[in-house]
N, C-alpha and C positions, 0 to 999 in steps of 0.2 A: 476424322479429318483426312487421314491418309487415303482411305478408300475413295473419298470424294475426289481427291486430286488424281487418283489412278483412273477413275472414270473419265474425268475431263481430259486427261492425257490421251486416253484411248480414243475418245471422240475426236480430238484434235488430229491424231494420226490418220483416222479414217477419213476425215474431211480433206486433209492434204492429199491423200491417195485418190479420192474421188475427183477432187478438183483437177488434179494433175492429169488424170485419165481423160476427163471430158475435154480438157484443153488440148490434149495431144490428138484427140480424134478430129479436131477441126482441120479443114484443108489448108487454112492459111499458115504458112511457114511451118507446116507439119514436119518436114524433113529437118529443117534447121533446129527446131525445138527438140526433136528426138536426139539429134547429135549433142545438143547442149545438155539436155537432161542426162544423157548417158555419161557425159563427162562429169556432171555434178552429182550423179547418183551416189557414189561413195560418201561424199560430203554430207548429203541430205540424210543418209542413213546414220552417219556419225552424230549429226545434230539431234536427230530424233532419239537416238539411244541415250545421249547425254541428258537430254531434256527429261526423259523418263527417270533416269537415275536421280536427277536433282529433285524431281517431284516426290519420288518415293522416299528420299532421305531428308525431305524438307523438314527442318526443325525450327519453327519461328520463335523469336524471343517474344515474351508476353509481358505487358506492362500492367500492373495492378496499382491503381491509385497513383500513377506517376512513378512507381518504383520498378526498376528493371528486374525481371525474373529470369535468371540465367538458365542455361541448359539443364543443370542439375535439378531444377525445380519443375520441369515439365510434367504435367499430369500423366502422360502416357508411359512414364518410366516406372515400372513395377517394383515395389519394395519387397525384397526378400532378405529379411534381416534376422539377427539374433542378438539378444542382450548378453553381455558378459558381466556377471555380478561379482561381489566379493567371494561368493562360493566358488568362483572360477579362478581364484588367486593362484592356486597351484599350477594352473596352466599359464596364466598371465606372467608369472615371475620367471618362467623358464623359456629361454629363446627357442630351444628345439621343439618344445611342446606348442609354442605359439606358431612356429613354422608348420608343424603338422596340422594344427587346427585350421590355419588360414588356407593351406593347400587343400584340405578336405572340404572346407566350406566352398572354395572356388570350384572344386570338382563337382560338387553337388548343386552348382549354379546359384548359390547365395550371392548377394551383392553388397550387403551392408552389415557392419558390426557396430554395436553400441556398447562401448566399454564404460563401466562406472568410473567416475572421477570425483564424486562428492558423496560420502556416505558416513553416517554416524558422527557428523561434525568434523570430519577430517577429509583432506584431499588425498587422492591416490597417486600423487606425483610430487616432485619437489616444487614447493610453492613459497615464494618470498612473501606473498600476501599473508599466508597462514602463519609463517614464521614471525613476521612483524606483529601480528595480532596476538601472538603467544598462545595459539590454540593447537600447535602441532609439535609436540615434544619428540616426534620421531618422523622419519621419512620412509614411505614405502619404496623399496628398491627390488630389482630383480635378483636372481640367485647369484649373479656375478657382479652385483652392484650397479647394474645398468638402469636406465630410465624405462620403466615398464610401458608407459603410454607411447613414448617415442618409438620403441622397438615394435610394438603392435602396429602403429601407423605405417612405419617403413615397410614391414613385411606384408601388410595387407595391400598397400598401394602397389607393391611389386606384382601382386596377383590380380590387380584390377578391382579390388573391393574398396568401397568407401568406409571411412571410420568417423563416426559421429559420437564424440564423448557424451556421456549420459550423466547429467547433474541430478543424481537419483534422489537425494534426501530433501532438496529444495529448502523450504523454511523449517524443516524438521531436524531435531537433534536430541540425543539421549540426555537425560538429566545429569549423567556422570561425565559427560564430555567436558573438555577444557572450555569450549565455547559457552556452554551453559553456566559453568562455574565462574568463569572470568567476566562474563557480560550478562549478569542477571537482569539488568534493565532493558536488554534487547528483546526479552521474551514477553509474550502476552499471557493472558490468563482468562479463566472462565468467570462468570458472574459471582460464583461462590468463593473466588480467590484461588482455587486450585489451578495448577499450571501444567498438568500432564494429561495425556490421553493414551489409550491403548491402541497399538497399530500392529501390522504384520511384523514390524521390527521390534515389538515389545513396547515398553513404556517410553514415551517421548514427550519432549517439550516443543513449543512452536515459537520460532522467531517472529517478531511483530512485523508483518510485511508493510505496515503503514509508517514505520519509524525510519526517518532518513538515514540514520547510521546503519541500520540493517540493510536498507536498499543499496547503500554505497558499498558495503562489505560484499554482498552477493554480486553486485556488478563488477567489482574489482576481481573477484575470483573467476567469474566467467570470462572477463576480458583477458585475464592472465592465461587461461587455458587456450582460447582461440588465437592468442598472439604467440604464445610460446611454442605451439605445436602446429604441424602441417595438417590439422584436422579439417574434415570436410563440413563440419557443422558443430552444433551444440544442441543437446536435447534436454527438455524439462518434462517431468512426468506429473502424476497426480498429487505429488507433494509440493509442487509450486503453487500452494494454496493455503487455506486455513479452515480447520473444522469450524462449523457454524457456531459452536458453543463459545468460541474464543473471541476476544476483542474488547474485553472489559478491563483492560489494564489502564493505568492512570493516563498515559499519553493518548491512547485512542479515545478514551471517554472525553478528555478535554478537547481533542480535535473535532469529534463528532458534535459535541455541544456547541463549540464555536461556530461550526458551519451550519448547523440546523436550528440552533437556539433551543434545543431540547436535549435532555440526557438520553443515552441509548435505551431502547425498549428493554423491558425485563425479559421478554420473549426473544430468545436468540434467533428464532425463525420468522420474526416480523419481516414482512416483505421489503419495506423501505430500508430497514437496518441491514438485511441481506444484500440488497442492491448497493447500498452505500459502500459496504466493505468490498463487495465484488468489483465495483467500479474503481476503487482505489488500487486493487491488485491489477486490474486491467491497465490502469494508467502507468503503473510501474513496469509492466511487461512491455508496453509500448516504448517507454524510455530505454529499457534494457535492449530491446530489439534495435533501436536507433544507435545505441552505443556499440553494439556488436557489428552492425552493418557499416558504421563509420570506420571501425577498426579494420574489418575485413568484409567488404560488400558481398563477396561470393559465397560465404559460408551459409549452410542450410540451418535455419532456425526451426528446429523440430519440437513438436509437442506430443506427448503420449499420455493423455488423461483418461479418466473413466468416462462412461457414456454421459451425455450432457445433463440430463435431469439430475442424476446423482451428483455430478461434479459441481453444478451450480447451487443446488439446494443445500447440500450437506458440506461442501468444501469451498463455496464462494468462488469457484473457478469458472469464470464465464468464457470458456475457450471458444465458443461460437462467435462471441464479440471479437476476440483476438483475431480469429480467422477473417471476419468481415472487415476488420481494420487493416488487413493485409500484412500482419506481422508474423504469420505462420507460413513456413515454406513447405512443410510436410506434416501430416497428421497420422498418428497411430493410436487408435482407440483400444484401450485394454478391455477385452471381452473374455474374461476367464470363467466360462460356463461349461460344465461337463455335459449338460443336456443340449443336444443339437437343436431342438426346437427353440429353446431360449436363446442359444447362440445366434441362430438365424434371425430371430426377431430383433435382436440388438444390432446386428450388422446391417439391418434393413431400415434403420431409422432415417428420418428425413434429413437430419443434420449431417449424417455421413454421406448421403447422396449429394447434398449441397457441397460438401467438401470435395467430393470427387470431381466436380465441375471446375474447381479452382486450383487444386494442388494434389501432388501425390498423396494418396490416402491408403492406409492399411489398418489391419486389426492385430492386436496383441493376442497370441494364442499360448496357453499354458501347456508346456511339454512335460511338466512334472516338478515336484518338490522332493527333497530328500526323504521325507516321510509320507509322501503321497504321489507315487508314480502315476503317469498318465499313459494308457494303452495307445499304441501306434494307430489303431483303427479310429480312435476318437480324433487324433490329430489329423489323420488323412481326411476324414469327413468334414472337419472344420475348415481345413485348407481348401478343399474342393468347393465348399459353400462360399468361401470368400472369393475364390477365383471366378466362380460363376457370376459374381456380382461386380467383377472388375476391380477387386480390392487386392492390395498387397498383404503380406503377412510378416510379422516379427515374432520370434519365439522367445519365451521366457522359461529357461535360460540355457546357456551353452552346455553346461555340465549335464543337464537333464535330457539333452537331445538323444543320447544313446548310452549314457552311463546311469547306473542305479535305476534301470528300466525293468519293466515286466518281461520283455522279450529278450531272447539271446542277442548278443551284440550284432552278429551278422544280419539277423532278421530286422533288427531295429534300423541299422544303417541302410539296408536295402529299401526300407520303407521311405526314408528321407531322400534317397537317390531318385525315387520315382515321383517325388512331389514336383520337381522342376526339371522336366526332361530336356529343356533347351535353355541356353544362357539368356540373361536379361541384365547385361551390364549397365550400370548407371554412369553417365559421363561425369568426369571431374572437371570443375571449372578452376583453372589456374589463376 
């Protein structure tokens, strides 16, 4: 868009110059016009210069489905982010370490931080909602008793970085959490009656996303976060979903039977059964978005799912429908593939290209785990592939950027310094 405006601006200046020149050549009033134009020449130059500046910096507001999309959601703003997980707690709880982290990220031209605020059935900040529900016997605090999330937001904003709290666990919670113990009827089950599944976080249970009390609880936690803090958005990942084996609890079976006049299919991958559950999750996400936007219209409603085929078929997460219903302000698709060919194939999918036409879009890139470090050359090649396709990137996770890495610290940091040679700040919407 910008290049097209530049071209039109240049054509306009050429036309003005040519027209003025031809007119000045005419014999009629030539001397008078020369004197007049000479006196007006500085003004004309100033008008032309200002016009070019306005065109070059033109940032139109976009409306999707009647909803105003503010500056922070413009597609041409590149995402350069990093998730801060519970593994980063030693950094998050220390003001000085947070200051160093934010300064270094800003110096390396990052622009967004996604700190965890919901993990293992607990919130990572003081929460009246969690306290009233009786699920939070402790409060996460900084080393000097400060509010960790508030400190991170304040320090990041001073450096010009956005902070989008990350609602990591979604509908997922460990069976040992107070949430699971105190509210057993809020959780769903498989057809055989079992209630747990294995995940990257270990053995977990799943809140029933179709239950109104669960929906209200999650909504209350989210609204508390966006209201209590000067956050730039809220993010939901691949756990704002439900594994396809679940949904055979008493409440969901009764609801499905009432609406369809049939019991749920025995096959959890039955197409109609998958769609019914996915549509219910979509309906909740629409209501959640409306509640968030009503409370704070300017916040970014961010989603970071797995690639679409997997997300829909195996986790009932129809994020493509969410996007088409205009409830997603930015999309980061998790593509954790060590093989470059597989990585490129996944970031080239049609749904990602569709997203790029609507909203800021990026890919999640793995920078390492404690027991599985990722070489900097792999990270570089994946970032380059994403950038070549006009995609932003977000790294998982902060501690693995340059700690517990295969390379020496200075070499590792030098590698990240070269990824983003120039700034790409994202505008905050107050």
